[in-house]
N, C-alpha and C positions, 0 to 999 in steps of 0.2 A: 367312288364319286366323291366330290366333292361339294360343298353347298357354300352360297355365297350368302346375306344380306342386303341389302337398301337401308345407306343412312344418309338422315341429313346433312349438308354439306356443314359444316362448323360454321357459327354467328362472325367470326373473328376472324374468317376467310372471302365472305361473300362480301361482296361491295355497295357502298348506298347507292341501292335502286334498282340492286339486280335481282331476278326473280330467283327464289331459294332451290336447290339446286339437292342431288340425291345422286351416292357415292357408292359403288359397290365394295362392300371390304369381305373376304375370308371367315367364314365361320370355320374355326380351327376344330378338330375331332379327338383331341387332344395330344399328347406327345409320345413320339415311339422313343422309349429309352433306349439305349446304347445296347444293351443285352440282346435287344431285338434283334437290332442292325446285326451284331456280330455274329447267331448264330444262325440267322440266314448267308452273308457269308460261310460262314462255314461247312452250309450245310451243299451251297452252289460249288469252293471251289476244294470242298475235303480237307483245309488248312486247321488244325485245333482252335478252338476259343479261347484257350489261353492262350495261342500263340499271337493271334488278333489284337485280344487284350492288348500285352504284353505292347505289341507294334504300334498304338494309340497312347499308350501310354509315355510313349519312350517319342513319340512323335513330339504329342505337348508340350515336354520338357523342353525338344531343342526350338519350340517355336518360343516359346517363353525366352528361349538364352537368347537367342536371335533380336527378337524384340527389344529385350533388356540394351541389346549394343548399338538399338538403331536404325536395326535390319526391320523392310515390310518382307511377308514371310509369304513365297507361293507354295500352294497345297495340289499342287496338279490341276485338276480342272474343277476343283471345287472354287479354286478364289486366294484373294491375300487377307492376309492379316495383317494388321494395324495396330500399333501402343499408342495409347492417349494419353496424353501429360493437362497437367491443371496446375492454376498457381494457387497460390493460402490463397489469394485477396487481388482484385482489380487495383489495375496503376493508371495513370494520367502520360507519366515517364517512363520507359523500360528502363531504367536507372535507379528508378525505386523498387525494386525488387530482388533479389538474390538468388543465386541458383537452389540454394538449401528448401527454397518458398516453393520449388518447382516439382512433385514427382509425377510417377505413372499413375495413369486413374481410369485403365481401364485398356478393351483391346474391340478396335472397331472390325467388321468379316465386308469386306465387300467382291458378291459373288461374281466369276466370270462369266463371259457372256452366255459359254456353253452352259452353261447351270443354269440365268436366267434364260436364256429359252427353250431349256429343255426340259420343263416341266409336263406330262400330258395327263391326259385324263378329262372326261365327264366332267361341268359345273352346273349346279343344279339350285336356282334359290328353295332355302330354306324358308318353310313354312313358321312363322311368329307363333309362339303360345301362350294364348295369357297365363298371368301365374295365377288369376281368381280359378283358372282348370281344376286347378291339380285336385280341389278336392272330388272331382268327378273318377278319382282315378281306386279301382278297388285292385289288393295288392296281388289278384292273379292278373288283370291286363297291364300290370305294373313291369310283370313276371316273363308275360309273353313279349312283351314289349323290347325288353331288356335282351332276352335269346333275341328275337328277330330282328333288332339291332347288331348284335356282337355276329350272326351269322351272316350282315352284308357285309360288315367292315373288318371282323376278326377282332374287336376288341371295344371297351364303353369306359368314357371317363367319367367321372360327376359333374366336368363341368355339360356335358352333351347329355347327361340324363338330369340334367337340371332344365337345361332350353326344350328338350322333347317333351316333359313332365309337365315343367312350372315349379316342380319342387323346391323349396327352401336349400340352401346349402348345406345347413348340417343334419335336415332332416334328409335330403337326396345322399347322403354318405351314410345317413343309417342305412338307408333303403338296402344301397351295394352290398353294405357290408350283412347286414340280414339274410340278403340274398347270400352269400359265399359264405355264411357258418348253417346254413341251412343246404349246402352242399350245391346249390343250382348253379354255381359261378363260380369263380377261383380268382382271388386278387393279387396282381403283381405289381413289383414294384412300390414305393415309400414317395412319400412327398406329391410334388407338382408333376411325376414318374408314377403316381399311383394310376392302374387301370385296371378292368377285369376283363377275363375271358372266360369262352367256357369249359368246364371241363371235357376232357375226352370221354368218348363213349366207352362202355364197359363191352365188349365181347361174350358172346353167351358162349358159359362153357359147355364143351364138345359130351356128344354122351362117348 
């Protein structure tokens, strides 16, 4: 299940006299780290995780090499990678800038048609949480909320936890880290890939 919110159309894109409208915008549940994708592919195919990771690393190096040579690079049904360039300054005449003032400035990705239309799943509007309601949460209810969400989605991020509870960014992260320290959940990943999963259940010892 994925969620969306309705947001007001920015004023800069609304013409004078036009009725204010709203648009649907997806609410991201977090970031799936590469390690999780690799584990999933390894389980389904039987390939070793290290082999899959190595292939991804080599693909990245080849893609960067060809982009640097001026090619567009197609990656199967995923789509195309294209290099971006940028001049050091804007000019009125093309003769006013030299080639050494133009450099690579990142990579664009254009998804293929099969990727654009291939997303499957149900959508539901996410209920907005007033930040003032964060005071109403007690610790036990927060734990239950986290475990319930992980049970339904497999993991939870700090961003999602904030949206669900109204807790401020630092407070939300402190909550999740403390739950992990108590052994209620487990932290995986770092930075913007950090997420929390449920701990595996311990099987009772046989008699």
